[in-house]
C-alpha positions in Angstrom: 37.0 20.8 3.4 34.1 22.0 1.3 34.7 18.0 -0.3 34.5 16.0 3.0 31.0 17.8 3.6 29.7 16.9 0.3 30.7 13.1 1.2 29.0 12.7 4.4 26.4 14.3 3.2 25.7 12.1 0.4 26.9 9.6 3.4 24.0 10.1 5.7 21.3 10.5 2.8 22.1 7.0 1.9 21.9 5.7 5.7 18.9 7.7 6.0 17.4 5.5 3.0 18.7 2.4 3.8 17.9 3.1 7.7 13.6 2.8 6.1 14.4 0.3 3.0 16.1 -2.4 5.1 13.5 -2.9 7.6 10.9 -2.7 4.7 12.2 -5.6 3.1 12.7 -7.5 6.0 8.9 -6.4 6.6 7.7 -8.1 3.3 9.8 -11.0 3.6 8.3 -12.0 6.7 4.5 -10.8 5.7 4.4 -13.8 2.9 5.4 -15.7 5.9 2.7 -14.1 8.4 0.6 -14.5 5.3 0.7 -18.0 4.9 0.6 -19.2 8.4 -2.4 -16.4 9.2 -4.3 -18.0 6.9 -3.2 -21.6 7.7 -4.4 -21.0 11.0 -7.8 -19.9 9.8 -7.9 -22.9 8.0 -7.1 -25.5 10.7 -3.9 -26.2 10.0 -0.7 -25.3 10.5 1.0 -23.5 7.5 4.9 -23.6 7.1 6.7 -24.5 10.0 9.6 -26.8 8.6 12.4 -24.2 7.8 14.3 -23.2 10.6 12.3 -22.5 14.2 8.8 -22.6 13.4 9.1 -21.7 10.1 11.3 -18.3 10.7 13.9 -19.2 7.8 10.8 -20.1 5.0 10.7 -16.4 3.5 14.8 -16.8 2.9 14.5 -20.5 1.3 11.7 -19.2 -1.1 14.2 -16.2 -2.2 16.9 -18.8 -2.9 14.5 -20.9 -4.8 13.3 -17.9 -7.1 17.1 -16.6 -7.4 18.3 -20.2 -8.8 15.2 -20.1 -11.4 16.5 -19.0 -15.1 14.6 -16.1 -15.9 13.4 -17.0 -19.2 12.1 -14.5 -22.3 9.4 -15.3 -23.7 9.7 -15.7 -27.7 7.8 -13.0 -29.3 8.3 -10.4 -25.9 9.7 -6.8 -25.9 12.4 -7.7 -23.5 13.3 -3.8 -22.8 9.6 -3.5 -21.7 9.5 -6.9 -20.3 12.6 -6.3 -17.7 11.5 -2.6 -16.9 8.3 -3.7 -16.0 8.6 -5.5 -12.6 11.6 -2.9 -12.0 9.1 -0.3 -12.0 6.6 -2.0 -9.8 9.0 -2.7 -6.8 10.8 0.9 -7.2 7.2 2.8 -6.9 6.4 0.8 -3.8 9.6 1.4 -2.3 10.3 5.9 -3.2 6.3 6.6 -2.1 8.1 5.9 1.6 9.9 9.5 0.9 7.1 11.0 3.0 5.8 8.5 5.3 6.7 10.4 8.9 7.2 7.3 11.2 7.5 9.7 14.3 7.2 13.8 14.9 10.2 14.9 12.5 11.0 11.5 11.6 10.3 11.5 8.1 13.0 11.6 4.7 11.3 14.4 3.0 8.8 16.5 5.0 6.8 17.9 2.0 4.0 20.2 2.0 2.1 18.0 -0.7 3.0 14.7 1.0 -0.6 13.2 0.2 -0.4 14.3 -3.8 3.1 12.5 -3.9 1.5 9.6 -2.2 -1.5 9.5 -4.7 0.5 10.4 -8.0 3.2 7.2 -7.1 0.0 5.1 -6.6 -1.3 5.9 -10.0 1.9 6.0 -11.3 1.7 1.7 -10.5 -0.4 1.0 -13.4 2.0 1.6 -16.1 4.5 -1.1 -14.3 0.8 -3.6 -14.8 0.0 -2.5 -18.2 4.1 -2.7 -19.5 4.2 -6.2 -18.1 0.8 -7.3 -19.7 1.6 -5.9 -23.1 4.9 -6.8 -23.3 4.6 -10.4 -22.6 3.0 -10.8 -25.8 0.1 -13.0 -24.7 -3.8 -12.7 -24.4 -3.9 -13.7 -21.2 -1.2 -11.5 -19.7 -2.6 -8.7 -21.5 -6.4 -9.4 -20.5 -5.3 -9.4 -17.1 -3.1 -6.2 -17.3 -6.1 -4.2 -18.6 -8.2 -5.5 -15.6 -6.1 -4.9 -12.9 -5.6 -1.4 -15.0 -9.2 -0.7 -15.2 -10.1 -1.6 -11.1 -6.7 -0.1 -10.0 -8.4 3.3 -11.8 -11.9 2.5 -11.0 -10.6 2.6 -7.3 -8.7 5.6 -7.2 -11.0 7.9 -8.2 -12.9 6.8 -4.6 -9.7 7.3 -2.5 -9.0 10.7 -3.9 -12.7 11.7 -2.8 -12.1 10.0 0.4 -8.8 11.6 1.3 -10.7 15.0 0.1 -12.5 14.6 3.3 -10.0 14.2 5.6 -8.1 17.4 3.7 -11.0 19.8 4.6 -10.6 18.6 8.2 -7.0 19.5 8.4 -6.8 22.3 6.0 -2.8 20.8 4.8 -1.6 18.3 2.6 1.3 17.6 4.8 1.1 14.2 6.5 2.7 15.6 9.5 0.1 17.9 9.9 -2.6 15.8 9.2 -1.5 13.4 11.9 -1.2 16.4 14.9 -4.6 17.1 13.9 -5.7 13.9 15.1 -4.1 14.5 18.7 -8.2 14.5 20.4 -9.7 12.4 18.3 -8.8 10.0 15.6 -10.6 10.4 12.0 -11.8 6.5 12.2 -14.3 8.0 13.9 -15.8 10.9 12.9 -15.5 9.5 9.0 -16.1 6.1 9.8 -18.0 5.3 6.5 -14.9 6.7 4.7 -12.6 5.0 6.7 -14.2 1.5 5.8 -14.6 3.0 2.1 -10.7 3.8 2.0 -9.7 0.4 3.5 -12.2 -1.8 0.5 -10.2 0.6 -2.0 -6.5 -0.2 -1.0 -7.9 -3.8 -1.5 -9.1 -3.0 -4.7 -5.4 -1.0 -5.2 -3.1 -3.6 -4.0 -5.3 -6.6 -5.8 -5.9 -8.5 -3.1 -9.0 -10.6 -2.2 -11.8 -10.0 -2.5 -10.9 -8.3 -5.6 -7.8 -10.4 -7.3 -9.6 -10.2 -10.3 -6.1 -9.8 -12.6 -5.0 -13.1 -11.3 -8.2 -15.1 -12.2 -6.5 -19.0 -11.4 -9.7 -20.2 -13.2 -9.8 -17.9 -16.2 -6.3 -16.1 -16.5 -3.9 -18.5 -15.2 -1.7 -16.0 -13.1 -3.1 -12.5 -14.6 -0.4 -10.3 -16.0 2.6 -11.7 -14.7 2.0 -15.4 -16.1 4.8 -15.3 -18.3 7.5 -14.4 -15.6 10.0 -16.2 -13.8 12.5 -16.3 -11.4 13.9 -12.7 -9.6 11.3 -10.4 -11.9 8.4 -12.4 -10.4 9.9 -12.0 -7.3 10.1 -8.8 -7.6 6.1 -8.3 -8.6 5.3 -10.5 -5.8 7.7 -8.2 -2.8 6.2 -5.2 -5.3 2.6 -5.9 -4.4 3.5 -6.9 -0.4 5.7 -3.9 -0.1 2.5 -1.5 -1.6 -0.1 -3.3 1.1 2.7 -2.2 3.8 2.7 1.1 2.0 -1.1 1.2 2.1 -1.6 0.4 5.3 0.4 2.8 6.4 -1.1 5.6 4.6 -4.3 4.7 6.0 -2.7 4.5 9.6 -1.6 7.8 8.9 -5.2 9.2 7.4 -7.3 7.6 10.0 -6.0 6.2 12.4 -3.6 9.1 14.2 -0.4 7.9 12.8 2.4 7.5 15.5 -0.4 9.0 18.3 -1.4 6.9 21.1 -4.8 5.5 21.2 -5.0 7.0 25.3 -3.0 10.0 26.4 -2.2 8.5 29.6 0.5 6.2 31.3 1.4 3.6 30.0 0.1 4.0 26.6 1.9 7.8 26.4 4.9 6.6 27.3 5.5 3.9 24.5 7.5 5.8 21.4 5.8 7.1 18.5 7.3 4.8 15.9 6.1 1.3 17.9 2.5 2.8 17.5 2.7 3.3 13.8 4.0 -0.2 13.5 1.5 -1.3 15.6 -1.3 0.0 13.5 0.5 -1.1 10.3 0.3 -4.4 11.7 -3.1 -5.0 12.7 -4.7 -3.2 9.2 -2.2 -5.7 7.4 -4.2 -8.5 9.8 -7.2 -7.7 8.2 -5.7 -8.0 4.5 -4.8 -11.7 5.6 -8.5 -12.3 7.5 -10.0 -10.7 4.1 -8.5 -13.1 2.2 -8.7 -16.1 4.5 -12.8 -15.8 4.7 -14.0 -13.8 1.7 -14.8 -15.4 -1.8 -13.6 -13.9 -5.0 -16.1 -10.7 -6.6 -17.6 -11.1 -10.4 -15.8 -8.6 -12.6 -19.0 -6.8 -13.1 -19.6 -6.5 -9.2 -16.2 -5.0 -8.8 -16.9 -2.1 -11.0 -20.5 -1.9 -9.7 -19.1 -1.0 -6.3 -16.9 1.2 -7.4 -18.5 3.3 -9.7 -22.2 3.1 -8.5 -21.5 2.8 -4.8 -18.6 4.1 -3.8 -17.8 7.3 -6.2 -21.2 8.4 -5.4 -21.1 7.7 -1.6 -18.1 9.8 -1.0 -18.7 12.3 -3.2 -21.8 12.9 -0.9 -19.8 12.5 1.7 -17.3 15.4 0.8 -20.4 17.4 0.8 -21.7 16.8 3.7 -18.4 17.3 5.7 -17.7 20.4 4.5 -21.5 21.7 5.2 -21.3 20.5 8.9 -17.8 22.1 9.0 -19.0 25.3 7.9 -22.0 25.5 9.7 -20.5 24.4 13.5 -17.8 27.5 12.2 -14.6 24.5 12.5 -13.3 25.0 8.8 -9.5 24.8 9.0 -7.5 28.1 8.3 -5.7 27.5 5.2 -2.4 29.3 5.2 -0.5 29.1 1.7 3.6 29.2 2.4 
């Protein structure tokens, strides 16, 4: 009897993981199509609309094309590290979803240090990039990897300070508790400057325009994955888009009230929480694409200046202001260590 229970438990865990990962992979596939369509419309053209109705099968056509290509290993590459790097990048983008709550109680692992877990996973993403650049044995790839690593580390510092603002207001590292604390007012309103800093930092963290310096076509060809082809290239590509969705989800949880409806009256509060959560993620993803279609690329020194000389001091001062305001108005949360 005990053996049967063990099988059932394992099957249930696998089913829950698949229930998160399968829709996520479909979302990643269609985000690539959405990007091309949105940018197309913003540039007064149509974008891909031939494969299937309204171009809906285009992501699958692209996937088949990449699968059919040959995986080329450069002669001087460190083959083991070269193949592990894209897998690491992609797996980290999926593993982070374990602590993301889609609704009250609807989460794979409701741990008390969810924010720290997400921060740790996003920090590990740098390793995949550096491994890819170094193992390729190419100057272009290595330079792209160094740029990318410097950029990700620079903006993680200000992201950490922004998250401290939210934690000071909540008094908990649990993501569900952070969402519940926003029942009366989303943190995007009182902490609006921090919301803006956090969102711009997520653009830099995911190497998206206008901070897509690591893949500067004019000087570095395609950046750290210049030597990759076939499915190993596709894994980097999927990892980047999965990270965009993840960062949008984190921004939604920290600032936009997660699964909570914007207005607590009918018909808004009749819509299920996960639907609100997905709609907010889609809105943020649209802004990702909108920024890419409309802004020119930053110069590297401007990028570093923004991260270290503007965002870092600003977010540090805002932490002091937030904590001071909560202390003066006697609104500091009660922290219970369980």
